[in-house]
C-alpha positions as CSV (number, residue, x, y, z in Angstrom):
1,X,27.9,9.1,-56.6
2,X,26.9,12.4,-57.5
3,X,25.5,14.7,-54.9
4,X,21.7,15.7,-55.4
5,X,21.4,19.3,-54.6
6,X,17.5,18.6,-54.7
7,X,17.2,16.0,-52.1
8,X,15.5,17.1,-49.1
9,X,16.9,15.8,-45.7
10,X,14.8,13.1,-43.8
11,X,12.7,14.7,-41.0
12,X,11.0,12.5,-38.5
13,X,7.1,12.9,-38.4
14,X,5.6,15.0,-35.6
15,X,3.8,11.8,-33.8
16,X,7.5,10.3,-33.5
17,X,7.8,12.8,-30.4
18,X,5.4,10.8,-28.4
19,X,7.2,7.6,-29.0
20,X,9.6,7.4,-26.2
21,X,7.2,8.9,-23.4
22,X,4.7,6.3,-24.5
23,X,7.4,3.8,-24.5
24,X,8.3,4.8,-20.8
25,X,4.7,4.9,-19.7
26,X,4.1,1.4,-21.1
27,X,7.4,0.1,-19.5
28,X,7.0,1.6,-16.0
29,X,3.3,1.5,-15.9
30,X,2.5,-2.0,-17.8
31,X,5.2,-4.2,-15.8
32,X,3.5,-3.8,-12.4
33,X,0.3,-4.2,-13.8
34,X,1.4,-7.5,-15.5
35,X,3.1,-8.6,-12.5
36,X,0.2,-8.0,-10.5
37,X,-2.1,-9.5,-13.3
38,X,-0.3,-12.7,-13.4
39,X,-0.1,-13.0,-9.6
40,X,-3.7,-12.5,-9.3
41,X,-4.4,-15.1,-12.2
42,X,-1.9,-17.6,-10.8
43,X,-2.9,-17.3,-7.1
44,X,-4.3,-20.5,-5.4
45,X,-7.5,-18.7,-4.5
46,X,-7.9,-18.1,-8.4
47,X,-6.7,-21.6,-9.7
48,X,-7.6,-24.1,-6.9
49,X,-10.5,-22.9,-5.1
50,X,-13.8,-24.6,-6.2
51,X,-11.7,-27.3,-8.4
52,X,-14.1,-30.0,-8.6
53,X,-12.8,-32.8,-10.9
54,X,-15.0,-35.7,-12.5
55,X,-14.9,-38.7,-10.4
56,X,-15.0,-42.4,-11.6
57,X,-17.7,-43.0,-9.0
58,X,-20.3,-40.4,-8.3
59,X,-19.6,-40.6,-4.5
60,X,-21.8,-38.2,-2.2
61,X,-20.1,-37.4,1.3
62,X,-23.6,-35.9,1.8
63,X,-25.2,-39.2,1.8
64,X,-22.5,-41.2,3.3
65,X,-21.6,-38.8,6.2
66,X,-24.6,-36.4,6.8
67,X,-27.6,-39.0,6.3
68,X,-25.8,-42.3,7.2
69,X,-23.5,-41.0,9.8
70,X,-20.1,-42.6,8.6
71,X,-17.3,-41.4,10.6
72,X,-14.3,-40.0,8.4
73,X,-12.0,-42.6,9.8
74,X,-14.0,-45.4,8.4
75,X,-12.8,-44.7,5.0
76,X,-9.8,-42.7,5.7
77,X,-8.1,-45.0,7.9
78,X,-4.8,-43.7,8.6
79,X,-5.6,-40.1,9.1
80,X,-4.8,-40.5,12.6
81,X,-1.4,-42.1,12.1
82,X,0.1,-41.3,8.9
83,X,0.9,-38.3,6.9
84,X,-1.4,-39.2,4.1
85,X,-5.3,-39.6,4.6
86,X,-5.8,-43.4,2.8
87,X,-8.2,-43.5,0.1
88,X,-10.5,-46.5,1.0
89,X,-10.1,-49.6,-0.9
90,X,-12.7,-51.2,-2.8
91,X,-12.9,-53.8,0.1
92,X,-14.0,-51.2,2.4
93,X,-16.6,-50.2,0.2
94,X,-17.9,-53.6,-0.5
95,X,-18.3,-54.1,3.3
96,X,-21.6,-52.1,2.6
97,X,-22.2,-52.3,-1.0
98,X,-22.2,-56.2,-1.5
99,X,-25.8,-56.2,-0.5
100,X,-26.5,-52.2,-1.2
101,X,-27.6,-50.8,-4.1
102,X,-26.3,-53.5,-6.5
103,X,-29.3,-52.9,-9.0
104,X,-31.1,-49.7,-9.9
105,X,-34.7,-49.1,-9.7
106,X,-35.4,-51.1,-12.7
107,X,-33.5,-54.5,-11.1
108,X,-30.6,-53.9,-13.5
109,X,-27.0,-53.6,-12.3
110,X,-26.2,-50.4,-11.1
111,X,-23.9,-48.6,-13.5
112,X,-22.9,-45.9,-11.2
113,X,-21.2,-48.7,-9.2
114,X,-19.8,-50.7,-12.1
115,X,-16.1,-49.3,-11.3
116,X,-16.5,-50.3,-7.6
117,X,-17.4,-53.8,-8.6
118,X,-14.9,-54.1,-11.5
119,X,-12.0,-53.1,-9.0
120,X,-13.2,-55.5,-6.4
121,X,-13.0,-58.6,-8.9
122,X,-9.8,-57.7,-10.3
123,X,-7.9,-56.1,-7.2
124,X,-7.3,-53.0,-9.2
125,X,-8.0,-49.6,-7.4
126,X,-10.8,-47.1,-8.3
127,X,-8.9,-44.5,-10.0
128,X,-10.1,-41.7,-7.9
129,X,-8.9,-38.1,-9.1
130,X,-7.0,-36.3,-6.0
131,X,-8.8,-33.0,-5.4
132,X,-6.3,-31.6,-2.4
133,X,-3.0,-31.8,-4.1
134,X,-0.3,-30.0,-2.4
135,X,3.0,-29.2,-4.2
136,X,5.7,-32.1,-3.5
137,X,8.0,-29.2,-1.8
138,X,5.1,-28.8,1.1
139,X,5.3,-31.1,3.9
140,X,2.0,-31.7,5.4
141,X,1.0,-34.7,8.2
142,X,-2.4,-35.2,8.6
143,X,-1.8,-37.0,11.9
144,X,0.0,-34.1,13.5
145,X,-2.9,-31.8,12.6
146,X,-5.7,-34.3,13.9
147,X,-4.1,-35.4,17.1
148,X,-3.7,-31.8,18.0
149,X,-7.4,-31.1,17.5
150,X,-7.5,-29.5,14.2
151,X,-10.6,-30.7,12.4
152,X,-11.4,-31.9,9.0
153,X,-13.3,-28.8,8.4
154,X,-10.4,-26.3,9.0
155,X,-8.8,-27.3,5.7
156,X,-11.5,-29.2,3.5
157,X,-14.6,-27.3,4.7
158,X,-18.2,-28.9,5.1
159,X,-17.4,-32.1,3.3
160,X,-20.7,-33.7,4.6
161,X,-22.5,-31.3,2.4
162,X,-21.0,-32.2,-1.0
163,X,-23.1,-34.6,-2.6
164,X,-23.0,-36.7,-5.8
165,X,-21.3,-33.8,-7.6
166,X,-18.1,-34.9,-5.8
167,X,-15.8,-33.2,-3.4
168,X,-14.3,-29.9,-4.3
169,X,-11.6,-27.5,-2.9
170,X,-13.1,-25.2,-0.6
171,X,-10.1,-23.7,0.9
172,X,-7.1,-22.4,-1.0
173,X,-4.3,-24.0,1.0
174,X,-1.8,-21.7,0.1
175,X,1.3,-20.9,2.0
176,X,-0.2,-17.6,3.5
177,X,-3.1,-19.6,4.3
178,X,-1.6,-22.0,6.3
179,X,0.8,-19.6,8.0
180,X,-2.3,-17.5,9.3
181,X,-3.6,-20.8,11.2
182,X,0.0,-21.6,12.3
183,X,0.6,-18.0,13.9
184,X,-3.0,-18.3,15.6
185,X,-4.0,-21.8,15.7
186,X,-6.5,-21.5,18.8
187,X,-9.8,-20.9,16.4
188,X,-9.1,-24.0,14.6
189,X,-8.5,-26.0,17.5
190,X,-11.3,-28.4,19.3
191,X,-11.3,-31.6,21.4
192,X,-9.6,-34.5,19.7
193,X,-12.6,-36.7,20.0
194,X,-14.5,-34.1,17.9
195,X,-12.1,-33.6,14.9
196,X,-14.3,-35.7,12.7
197,X,-17.8,-34.3,14.1
198,X,-18.0,-31.8,11.2
199,X,-21.0,-30.1,13.0
200,X,-19.2,-29.6,16.2
201,X,-19.7,-25.9,17.7
202,X,-22.2,-24.9,15.3
203,X,-24.4,-24.3,18.6
204,X,-21.7,-22.4,20.4
205,X,-20.8,-18.8,20.5
206,X,-17.5,-17.7,19.1
207,X,-16.2,-16.8,22.2
208,X,-17.0,-20.2,23.9
209,X,-15.2,-22.1,20.8
210,X,-12.1,-19.7,21.2
211,X,-11.9,-20.4,24.9
212,X,-11.7,-24.2,24.1
213,X,-9.3,-23.7,21.2
214,X,-7.1,-21.9,23.8
215,X,-7.2,-24.7,26.4
216,X,-6.5,-26.9,23.7
217,X,-3.4,-25.0,22.5
218,X,-1.7,-25.0,25.8
219,X,-2.8,-28.8,26.7
220,X,-1.2,-30.0,23.6
221,X,1.9,-27.8,24.1
222,X,1.7,-26.3,20.7
223,X,4.9,-24.4,19.7
224,X,4.7,-20.5,19.6
225,X,3.9,-18.3,16.6
226,X,7.7,-17.9,15.7
227,X,8.5,-21.6,15.8
228,X,5.3,-22.6,14.1
229,X,6.3,-20.2,11.2
230,X,9.5,-21.7,10.7
231,X,10.4,-22.4,7.1
232,X,11.8,-26.0,7.9
233,X,8.7,-27.1,9.3
234,X,6.7,-27.4,6.1
235,X,10.0,-27.4,3.8
236,X,12.1,-30.2,4.5
């Protein structure tokens, strides 16, 4: 192929001088930014707090607990003796609802309770949607916390104020959140007979509540912060 003496050599445009610096800035500044951004977006405080799924029945804890005075253990029967806080069966609900609100204001069958009556007649459970759903690799035992004086409020907040829109997740329930309590549990401890009293301590000073919590810490022989932070405690 003959050599073209008039052909000019290729010269990169002036803007190409900025490609490498811009690329380096993008890599070293953008990578931490993206990691931080993904971390914030994927954090439980972002993804889980205020999670409120639609339930098959518009059950109001505010009505049943706050107004009618039902104790948490009437429905969640296993919370004191098992790791799982049982979801009430239709039979438990029907102890009251066989005669309560079977019809609406117009005298017709109450449509809101139709799934309950169907479950009671068929023997199939009401398909409640789980709200507080810890990952399978995290071991949590309700009875261990309840019997040491940790109230429902500490993890579930004031459920007695949650109306017919349903229960929502008020706390992030992340590992760091749990460890904060495990390293200093006294502020979340109260007399065992008051764990389901969601209004306990509202009229006390913080110093008085903390004193009771410290007394419970000693009385229940709760392990020290190092032991309570051991990985095997929750990851078995």
